N, C-alpha and C positions, 0 to 999 in steps of 0.2 A: 626434649625431655625436661620435665620439671625437676626441681631440686629434691622434692620428697622421694621421687622414684630413684634418683641417683643415690641419695643417702641410704635409703632402705636396702637397695641392692648391695651397696658396699658393706653395710652392717651385716647382712645375712651372709655374704661371701666371707667376711672376716670371721664370723662365728663358725662357719663350716671349716675354714682353713685351721682355725684354732683347735677345734675338736679333733680334726685329723692329725695335726701335729702332736697334740697331747697323747693320742693313741699310738702314734708312731714312736715317740721317744719315751714312752712309759716303760719302766723297768719291770712292772708287774704283768703277769700273764692275764689273758682275758678270763680264765677260770678264777683267778684270785680276785679280780675286779668284781666279777659278778657273784662271787662266793658260790659257784656252781658245784654241786655234788649230786651224783646220780641218786635217785630215790629208790631204785630197784636194781638188783644185780642183773647182769646180762642173761643169766639162766632164767630168772623170773620173766624177763622181757621176752625171751624166746618161747617160753611156755604160754605167755599171754597171746603172742602172735599165732601160735598153733591153735589155741582155743578159739581165737577170732576167726581163723580160716575154717575150722570145723563148723562153727556157728553159721558162717556165711553159706557154706555148701549145704548145710541142713535147711536153711531158709530158702535157698534156691530150689532145692529138691521138693520142699513143701509146695512151692508155687507150681513146679512142674507137675506134681501129682494132681493138683487141682485142675490143671489144664489137660490132664490125660497124657502127658508126655513121660517118657521113661526117665528114671533118676540118673544122675551122673555122679561119678566118683571123682575124687581129687585128681586121680591119675588121668581121667578123661579130660578134665579141664586143663591140666598141665600140658598134655599132648596137643590139645587144640591151640593153646597159647604158643607152644614152641613152633607149630606149623605155620602160624601167621606171621 
């Protein structure tokens, strides 16, 4: 091994160890460090998820109508998912 490879490996390893130790011994929580606050309430998130599911089922049914297949309900999809 040449000197450059050894020095580079040691420096990168030292950097990784330093960052891990700083995270381990920090008194602040990750939420405080990142200043993370949810942008929407859980209720709004749940409504958005339900809207997304309805839109996906509607889009699938549109494709099924074009192909001449019968439409499916959310319950049909859930039953198929549970059976597999």
